[in-house]
C-alpha positions in Angstrom: 0.0 0.0 0.0 1.3 3.4 -0.9 1.7 5.9 1.9 0.0 9.3 1.7 3.3 11.1 1.4 4.4 9.1 -1.7 0.9 9.2 -3.1 0.5 13.0 -3.0 4.0 14.0 -3.7 3.9 12.3 -7.0 0.8 14.2 -7.9 2.5 17.5 -7.1 5.6 16.8 -9.1 6.3 17.8 -12.7 3.1 19.7 -13.0 2.8 19.7 -16.8 3.8 16.1 -17.4 0.6 14.0 -17.7 -0.2 11.9 -14.6 0.4 8.7 -16.5 4.1 9.6 -16.9 6.1 7.9 -14.0 6.9 10.2 -11.1 9.5 10.1 -8.3 12.5 9.6 -10.6 10.6 7.0 -12.6 9.8 4.8 -9.7 6.1 5.6 -9.2 3.4 4.9 -11.8 -0.3 5.9 -11.5 -2.5 3.3 -13.0 -5.3 5.4 -14.3 -8.7 4.2 -15.5 -9.5 5.3 -19.0 -12.0 7.9 -17.8 -9.1 9.7 -16.0 -7.2 10.3 -19.3 -7.9 13.6 -21.1 -9.4 13.5 -24.6 -5.9 14.0 -26.0 -4.6 10.7 -24.6 -7.7 8.5 -24.1 -7.4 6.8 -27.5 -4.0 5.5 -26.6 -4.8 4.3 -23.1 -3.5 0.7 -23.5 -0.4 1.7 -25.3 0.4 4.3 -22.7 0.1 1.8 -19.9 2.5 -0.7 -21.5 4.9 2.0 -22.5 5.1 3.9 -19.2 4.1 1.5 -16.5 6.2 -1.5 -17.3 9.4 -0.6 -15.4 8.0 1.3 -12.4 8.9 0.0 -9.0 5.5 0.9 -7.6 2.1 1.1 -9.3 -0.8 3.0 -7.7 -4.2 1.9 -9.1 -7.2 4.2 -8.9 -10.8 3.2 -8.9 -13.5 4.6 -11.3 -15.1 7.6 -9.6 -18.1 9.8 -10.3 -16.6 12.5 -12.5 -16.7 16.0 -10.8 -17.8 19.1 -12.6 -14.7 21.3 -12.8 -16.1 24.0 -15.1 -15.8 26.5 -12.3 -12.0 26.4 -12.9 -12.3 27.4 -16.6 -11.6 31.0 -15.7 -7.9 30.2 -16.1 -6.7 27.9 -18.9 -4.5 24.8 -18.4 -1.3 26.7 -19.3 -2.6 30.2 -18.5 -1.4 32.4 -15.7 -3.0 31.8 -12.3 -2.8 34.6 -9.7 -4.4 34.7 -6.2 -4.6 38.5 -6.6 -7.2 37.9 -9.4 -10.6 37.7 -7.7 -12.0 35.3 -10.3 -9.0 33.0 -9.9 -9.4 33.2 -6.1 -13.1 32.1 -6.4 -12.0 29.1 -8.5 -9.3 28.2 -6.0 -11.8 28.4 -3.2 -14.2 26.1 -4.9 -11.4 23.6 -5.7 -10.1 23.7 -2.1 -13.6 23.0 -0.8 -13.9 20.1 -3.3 -10.7 18.6 -2.0 -11.7 19.2 1.7 -15.0 17.5 1.1 -13.5 14.1 0.1 -14.1 11.6 2.9 -10.6 10.1 3.1 -7.1 10.3 1.5 -7.9 7.6 -1.0 -10.9 9.5 -2.4 -8.9 12.8 -2.3 -6.0 11.2 -4.3 -8.5 9.8 -6.9 -10.1 13.1 -7.4 -6.8 14.9 -7.5 -5.5 12.4 -10.1 -8.5 13.0 -12.3 -8.4 16.8 -11.9 -4.6 17.2 -12.3 -4.3 17.1 -16.1 -7.5 19.1 -16.6 -6.7 22.2 -14.5 -4.3 25.0 -14.6 -1.2 23.6 -12.9 -0.4 26.4 -10.4 -4.2 26.5 -9.5 -4.1 22.8 -8.9 -0.9 22.9 -6.8 -2.2 25.9 -4.7 -5.6 24.3 -3.9 -4.2 20.8 -3.2 -1.4 22.1 -1.0 -3.9 24.2 1.1 -6.3 21.2 1.4 -3.4 18.9 2.4 -2.2 21.4 5.0 -5.7 21.8 6.5 -7.0 18.2 6.5 -6.3 16.2 9.6 -5.7 13.0 7.7 -3.0 14.3 5.3 -0.7 16.1 7.8 2.2 13.7 7.0 2.3 14.8 3.4 5.4 16.8 2.4 4.4 19.9 0.5 7.2 20.6 -2.0 8.5 24.2 -2.2 7.4 26.3 -5.2 11.0 26.2 -6.3 10.8 22.5 -6.6 7.5 22.7 -8.6 8.0 25.8 -10.7 11.7 26.7 -10.8 11.1 28.9 -13.8 9.8 31.6 -11.4 13.2 32.1 -9.8 15.9 31.0 -12.1 17.7 32.8 -14.9 16.1 31.3 -18.1 19.6 31.0 -19.6 20.2 28.1 -17.1 17.5 25.8 -18.5 19.0 24.9 -21.9 22.2 24.0 -20.1 20.3 21.8 -17.6 18.5 20.0 -20.4 21.7 19.5 -22.3 23.4 18.1 -19.2 20.4 15.8 -18.5 20.2 14.5 -22.0 23.9 13.8 -22.6 25.5 13.1 -19.2 24.8 10.1 -16.9 23.1 11.3 -13.7 26.2 10.5 -11.6 28.4 12.7 -13.6 26.2 15.7 -14.1 27.6 19.1 -13.1 25.7 21.8 -11.3 24.8 24.8 -13.4 25.4 28.2 -11.7 22.7 30.8 -11.5 24.4 34.2 -11.8 23.8 36.7 -9.0 22.1 40.0 -9.9 21.2 39.2 -13.5 18.2 41.5 -13.7 20.0 44.8 -14.2 23.5 46.4 -14.3 25.2 48.1 -11.5 24.3 51.4 -13.0 20.8 50.9 -11.5 20.9 52.0 -7.8 18.1 49.6 -6.8 20.3 46.7 -8.0 22.4 47.2 -4.8 19.7 45.3 -2.9 18.7 42.9 -5.7 20.5 40.0 -3.8 17.9 40.6 -1.0 14.7 41.2 -3.1 15.5 38.3 -5.4 16.6 35.8 -2.8 14.8 32.6 -3.6 14.2 31.8 0.1 12.4 35.1 0.6 9.9 34.4 -2.1 9.4 30.8 -0.8 8.7 32.2 2.7 6.1 34.6 1.3 4.4 31.9 -0.8 4.3 29.4 2.0 3.0 31.9 4.5 0.1 32.5 2.1 -0.5 28.8 1.9 -1.0 28.7 5.6 -2.9 32.0 5.7 -4.8 32.2 2.4 -6.9 35.3 2.0 -9.9 33.4 0.6 -11.3 30.0 0.6 -13.5 27.8 2.9 -13.9 29.4 6.3 -12.0 26.6 8.0 -8.8 27.4 6.1 -9.1 31.2 6.4 -10.3 31.8 9.9 -7.3 31.7 12.2 -6.5 33.4 15.4 -5.3 37.0 14.8 -4.8 36.4 11.1 -5.4 40.0 10.2 -2.9 41.3 12.7 -0.4 38.7 11.5 -0.8 40.0 7.9 0.1 43.4 9.2 3.0 42.2 11.4 4.7 39.9 8.9 4.7 42.4 6.1 5.7 45.3 8.5 8.7 43.4 9.6 9.6 42.5 6.0 9.5 46.2 5.0 11.5 47.2 8.1 14.2 44.6 7.2 14.3 45.7 3.6 14.8 49.3 4.7 17.6 48.3 7.0 19.2 46.5 4.1 18.9 49.6 2.0 20.6 51.7 4.7 23.5 49.3 4.7 23.9 49.7 0.9 23.7 53.4 0.9 20.1 53.7 -0.2 17.3 55.7 1.5 14.2 54.3 3.0 11.8 53.0 0.3 9.3 55.6 -0.7 5.6 54.8 0.0 3.6 54.5 -3.2 0.5 56.3 -1.9 -0.1 58.6 -4.8 -1.6 56.2 -7.4 -1.4 58.7 -10.3 2.2 59.6 -9.9 4.9 58.2 -12.3 6.8 55.2 -11.0 10.5 55.9 -11.6 11.6 52.3 -10.8 11.8 50.0 -13.9 12.0 46.3 -13.5 12.9 43.7 -16.1 12.5 40.3 -14.4 14.0 38.0 -17.0 11.7 35.2 -16.1 10.0 32.9 -18.7 7.0 30.7 -17.7 7.6 27.1 -18.8 3.9 26.6 -19.1 3.5 28.8 -22.2 7.0 30.1 -23.1 5.9 33.7 -22.3 8.0 36.1 -20.3 6.8 38.0 -17.3 6.3 41.4 -18.6 8.7 44.2 -17.7 7.9 47.7 -16.4 9.7 50.7 -17.9 10.7 53.8 -15.9 8.1 56.4 -15.1 5.1 54.4 -16.2 1.7 55.4 -14.8 -0.9 53.2 -13.2 -4.2 53.1 -15.2 -7.6 51.5 -15.0 -7.4 47.8 -15.7 -10.0 46.5 -18.1 -9.0 43.0 -19.2 -12.2 41.1 -19.7 -10.3 38.1 -20.9 -8.7 37.8 -17.5 -11.8 38.8 -15.6 -9.7 41.7 -14.2 -11.5 45.0 -14.0 -10.3 47.7 -11.5 -10.6 51.4 -11.6 -8.4 53.9 -9.8 -11.5 55.8 -8.8 -12.7 52.7 -6.9 -9.3 52.5 -5.2 -9.8 56.1 -4.1 -13.2 55.4 -2.6 -12.0 52.3 -0.7 -8.9 54.0 0.8 -11.0 57.0 1.8 -13.5 54.8 3.6 -10.6 52.9 5.3 -9.1 56.2 6.4 -12.5 57.4 7.7 -12.7 54.2 9.8 -9.2 54.6 11.2 -9.6 58.3 12.0 -13.0 57.9 13.7 -11.9 54.7 15.4 -15.1 52.9 14.2 -15.6 50.5 11.3 -18.9 49.6 9.8 -20.0 46.0 9.3 -22.0 44.7 6.4 -25.2 44.6 8.5 -24.7 48.2 9.7 -23.2 47.5 13.1 -20.3 49.7 14.4 -17.1 48.1 15.5 -14.5 49.9 17.7 -11.0 49.9 16.3 -9.1 51.9 19.0 -8.4 48.8 21.1 -6.2 45.7 21.1 -8.4 43.9 18.6 -8.7 46.8 16.1 -5.5 45.9 14.2 -6.8 42.4 13.5 -10.1 43.8 12.1 -8.2 46.4 10.1 -5.8 43.8 8.7 -8.6 41.7 7.3 -10.2 44.8 5.8 -7.0 46.0 4.2 -5.7 42.8 2.8 -8.7 42.1 2.0 -9.5 38.6 3.2 -12.9 36.9 3.2 -12.9 37.8 6.9 -13.3 41.5 6.1 -16.3 42.8 8.1 -17.6 44.7 5.1 -15.9 43.6 1.9 -18.4 45.4 -0.4 -17.9 48.7 1.4 -14.2 48.7 2.1 -13.3 46.9 -1.1 -10.2 45.0 -2.1 -7.5 47.7 -1.9 -4.3 45.7 -1.2 -4.9 42.9 -3.7 -6.2 45.1 -6.5 -3.1 47.3 -6.0 -1.1 44.2 -7.0 -3.4 43.6 -10.0 -3.1 47.2 -11.3 0.7 47.3 -10.8 1.0 43.8 -12.4 -0.8 45.0 -15.5 0.7 48.5 -15.7 2.4 47.7 -19.0 -0.9 46.6 -20.8 -3.9 47.4 -18.7 -6.5 46.8 -21.4 -4.8 43.8 -23.0 -4.2 45.7 -26.3 -0.9 43.9 -26.7 -2.0 40.5 -25.3 0.8 40.7 -22.7 0.6 38.7 -19.5 1.0 39.8 -16.0 4.2 41.3 -14.5 5.8 39.9 -11.3 3.8 42.3 -9.1 0.6 40.5 -10.1 1.9 37.0 -9.0 2.2 36.0 -5.4 5.2 33.7 -6.2 7.3 36.5 -7.7 6.0 39.8 -6.4 8.8 40.2 -3.8 11.4 40.4 -6.5 10.2 43.8 -7.7 11.3 47.1 -5.9 7.7 48.2 -6.4 6.4 45.5 -4.0 8.2 47.3 -1.1 6.9 50.7 -2.2 3.4 49.4 -2.3 3.7 47.6 1.1 5.4 50.7 2.6 2.1 52.4 1.8 0.1 49.6 3.3 2.3 49.7 6.4 1.8 53.5 6.7 -2.0 52.9 6.7 -1.6 50.6 9.7 0.7 53.2 11.4 -2.1 55.7 11.0 -4.2 53.4 13.1 -1.4 52.6 15.6 -0.7 56.2 16.3 -4.2 56.6 17.7 -3.5 54.1 20.5 -2.1 55.2 23.8 1.6 54.7 24.5 2.5 51.7 26.6 2.6 52.5 30.4 5.1 51.6 32.9 2.9 48.7 34.0 2.8 47.5 30.4 6.6 47.5 30.1 8.1 46.7 33.5 8.7 43.3 35.1 9.1 44.0 38.7 12.1 42.5 40.6 13.7 41.3 37.3 16.8 43.0 35.9 18.9 42.3 32.9 22.4 42.9 34.2 24.4 42.3 31.0 23.8 41.4 27.4 26.2 40.4 24.7 26.4 38.5 21.4 29.4 36.5 20.2 30.3 34.3 17.3 30.4 30.5 17.9 34.1 30.2 17.6 37.0 30.2 20.1 38.2 33.6 21.2 35.8 35.5 19.1 35.4 39.2 20.2 32.1 40.1 21.8 29.5 42.1 19.8 31.0 41.7 16.4 29.1 39.5 13.9 30.0 38.5 10.3 28.1 38.1 7.1 29.3 36.8 3.7 28.1 35.2 0.5 27.3 31.5 0.5 27.0 29.2 -2.5 24.3 26.5 -2.2 23.0 23.8 -4.4 19.5 22.7 -5.2 18.0 19.9 -7.4 15.5 21.2 -10.0 14.8 17.7 -11.4 11.3 17.4 -9.9 10.2 20.7 -11.3 11.3 20.5 -15.0 8.8 18.7 -17.3 9.8 16.5 -20.1 13.5 16.1 -19.2 15.5 12.9 -18.4 15.1 11.4 -15.0 17.6 12.1 -12.3 19.1 15.1 -10.5 19.6 18.4 -12.3 21.5 20.6 -9.9 21.9 24.4 -9.9 24.0 26.5 -7.6 23.0 29.9 -6.4 24.7 32.5 -4.2 22.9 34.2 -1.2 23.7 36.2 1.9 24.6 34.3 5.0 25.8 35.0 8.5 28.2 33.2 10.8 26.3 31.5 13.6 26.4 33.3 16.9 25.0 33.2 20.5 23.2 35.6 22.8 24.3 35.7 26.4 22.6 37.7 29.1 22.6 37.7 32.9 19.2 38.2 34.6 18.6 38.7 38.3 15.4 37.6 39.9 15.3 39.6 43.2 12.5 37.6 44.7 12.6 34.4 46.7 10.4 32.5 44.3 10.7 31.3 40.7 9.5 33.6 37.9 8.8 32.9 34.3 9.4 35.6 31.6 9.5 36.0 27.8 12.8 37.1 26.3 12.2 39.3 23.3 15.2 40.0 21.1 15.3 42.8 18.6 17.8 44.5 16.2 17.5 48.1 15.1 19.6 50.4 12.7 21.5 53.2 14.4 22.1 55.2 11.2 20.5 55.9 7.9 22.0 55.6 4.4 24.2 58.7 5.0 25.4 57.3 8.3 23.4 60.0 10.2 21.9 58.9 13.5 18.3 57.9 13.2 15.8 59.7 15.5 14.1 57.2 17.8 10.8 57.8 16.1 12.3 56.3 12.9 14.4 53.7 14.6 11.4 52.4 16.4 9.6 51.6 13.1 12.7 49.6 12.0 13.2 47.5 15.1 13.0 43.9 13.8 12.5 40.8 15.8 15.3 38.3 16.1 13.8 35.8 18.6 11.3 35.3 21.4 11.3 32.5 23.9 10.3 31.6 27.5 12.8 31.8 30.3 12.6 30.3 33.8 14.2 32.6 36.4 15.4 31.1 39.7 15.9 33.5 42.6 19.2 35.2 42.2 21.4 35.4 39.1 20.5 33.5 36.0 22.8 33.0 33.0 20.8 32.6 29.7 22.5 31.4 26.6 20.6 31.2 23.3 22.0 30.2 19.9 21.0 32.2 16.8 19.8 29.0 15.0 17.3 28.4 17.8 15.3 31.4 16.7 11.5 31.1 16.9 11.3 33.5 13.9 13.3 31.4 11.4 13.5 28.0 9.8 16.8 26.5 8.7 18.0 26.4 5.1 17.0 22.7 4.8 13.3 23.5 5.5 13.2 26.7 3.4 14.5 24.8 0.4 12.9 21.5 1.3 16.1 19.4 1.5 13.9 16.3 2.2 16.7 14.0 3.3 18.0 16.4 5.8 14.8 17.7 7.3 12.0 15.1 7.0 11.2 12.2 9.2 8.3 9.8 8.5 5.1 10.9 10.1 6.2 14.4 11.0 4.5 17.7 9.8 7.7 19.6 8.9 6.7 20.1 5.3 3.4 21.7 6.0 2.6 24.4 8.5 6.1 24.0 9.9 7.8 25.1 6.8 6.4 28.5 7.3 9.1 30.8 8.7 11.6 33.5 7.9 14.7 32.1 6.1 17.5 31.7 8.7 20.2 32.9 6.3 18.4 36.3 6.2 18.2 36.7 10.0 20.8 39.5 10.0 21.3 42.5 7.7 24.4 42.5 5.5 26.3 45.2 7.4 29.3 46.7 5.7 32.9 45.8 4.9 34.2 48.3 7.5 31.6 47.2 10.0 28.2 48.8 10.6 26.9 49.3 14.1 23.3 48.2 15.1 21.4 48.3 18.4 20.6 44.9 19.8 17.8 45.0 22.4 16.5 42.5 24.9 13.3 42.8 27.0 12.2 40.3 29.6 8.5 40.6 29.9 6.2 39.0 32.6 5.0 35.7 31.2 1.9 36.0 33.3 0.9 38.9 31.1 2.1 37.1 27.9 0.6 33.7 28.4 -2.2 32.5 26.1 -1.9 28.7 26.5 1.0 26.4 27.2 2.9 25.0 24.2 6.3 23.3 23.6 8.7 25.7 21.8 11.0 22.8 21.0 8.3 20.9 19.0 9.3 20.7 15.3 6.2 22.6 14.3 6.3 25.4 16.8 9.8 26.9 16.1 8.7 29.7 13.7 5.6 30.8 15.5 6.5 34.5 15.6 5.4 34.9 11.9 3.4 31.7 11.5 1.5 31.1 14.7 0.7 27.6 15.9 -1.3 25.0 14.0 -4.9 24.8 15.2 -4.2 26.9 18.2 -4.3 30.5 19.3 -1.3 32.8 18.6 1.1 32.1 21.5 1.6 35.7 22.8 -1.1 37.9 24.4 0.9 41.1 23.6 0.3 43.1 20.5 2.6 41.8 17.6 5.7 44.0 17.5 5.5 44.9 21.3 7.0 47.0 22.7 7.8 49.0 19.5 4.5 48.8 17.7 3.1 52.0 19.4 4.2 55.6 19.5 6.3 56.8 22.4 6.2 60.2 24.1 8.1 62.9 22.2 10.4 63.2 25.2 12.0 59.8 24.4 14.8 60.6 22.1 16.7 57.3 21.8 16.4 53.6 22.4 18.6 54.0 25.5 16.2 56.6 26.9 13.3 54.3 26.2 14.9 51.4 28.1 16.6 53.3 30.9 13.7 53.4 33.3 13.2 49.6 33.1 15.6 47.1 34.6 14.1 44.3 32.5 15.5 45.9 29.3 19.0 46.3 28.0 20.7 47.4 24.8 24.1 46.8 23.3 25.8 48.1 20.2 26.8 45.3 17.8 29.0 45.6 14.7 28.1 43.6 11.7 31.0 43.2 9.3 30.5 42.0 5.7 33.2 40.0 4.0 32.9 39.9 0.2 33.9 36.3 -0.2 31.9 33.3 -1.4 31.9 30.2 0.8 30.4 26.9 -0.5 27.8 25.2 1.7 29.2 22.0 3.2 
């Protein structure tokens, strides 16, 4: 009997090869009834079985089933472009997810999926099946491949693919060389924005964004969308991403990204993605400098959006924020100026199906992606497809993503500034003091408070994602930012005679802007990014706390970001589902500079009695990136507002991080230098 993991992974592999072509490196063959075959192949059913099934190690038979009506998915063709930003595509995906969830058991689900696979748009199928597998109780052991493994064309220089096919066709699998993906291939160094292309175009960053939206889809059946504090988490994850991006810009001599709030202004940033979709051989469209956003009227794509509608929606959202009251679809008034307001606003602004009044507040955020994704051909005059801004899998590669989300974050800040500053009782932890705080590389005699970054060359197998190529591994190498592992050490005194429990909250913030001028605290506060958060048990007296950087509850390791199955998967675990949601560990620190750039590291020990929601094991495989991804089937494990204590404005009298922390013994800051070495080290 074939286990669920093998059964579904094969259906997810090589998305454009017909299901009857053996999967899993030729070892797995799906024995399909004639009714499962599409019209193109049904006349050759017997021939196909004898040709493709004879040498497979494992055959999976499927029963005849009542054939489902899949006409709802006709909004996007088999090889067309699927986008979750497109409302019609989202409706089709929601219906397909529900169909998958309705199946009584994994056997029925796999039969339906095997029938549907060759009839549907491949990314739509992958998206819906992955979400259903993640949210069904009986398929939690199924490894969800990364999108890089399924559709490598979204992330790889297209010049690499002919070389891979040549290597696969002419060289035995044991002798195949890895093909290198060049770094920064989308523009020359004459383009200032290219200084941070290594960060925007990092494959792990896009994979994080994609997987987060698998766990937190904006639309679909209620059971997959309705999660604890999902609107607030949408705000927080994206806010932290923008803050990290701005920190990276400062390190590379670039100013804070400019909010794209004026929808009728020219956009100076051009972007030429150099990505070709394998499904239809069409390139993602480029955007020239100084293009203007226009009404989108693409009836063929069922995409119709007017700038005037965007104006109405944002005006209504601002009215709700400024009055502190939002209006539900049944006319009720909901208060926003409280702890729950950010969650309500997050669902309104995204806009998810949990929006309290979708018809009134509209679809501002997602339609922004649509309009920017079609800026080059808004009425389909030239039959051009979408640009990277209109595709969830590629949008983070574009500088305009960060300008758009800086605008989205500024909207949230407009709400946050209406909330009262935290009081002493919110911030203090009586009788607990942090006496010292340092960080140090994990090497003998390393100096304190100096960290190192460098380039790392890693390898990945694209063989499971390339259709109609020879079996076996097809390796590529790519270069990404990395940091040397380090450790936090702090001494904490509990001045009582009883045990206490606290939450250690670790942050990093920039001290200077792109001109190396000191950042005012009002600006630094918005760029304080989380590094880790964990529980600490404090005995009476002095406590020495040691925490490795790779233990962070924010990040997941390289192996799980890129789905190195052999290294990270054990039978029966859930590590490839909810648990592969997390910030890439190799992007935990900013790049710094060759001569060393100083940052403020900050620790706060808060009172666990005020933090506690419900008990959970931080060391569980599926709980270690809960800061961005929450806990599966449970409430978010921190009662504080996300981003606490830096999510709210502070009194104008507070001029620096040191002044902010000085009144509180449970806080401490330390300057840390991050030094970048321009060398490439191969991953071992």
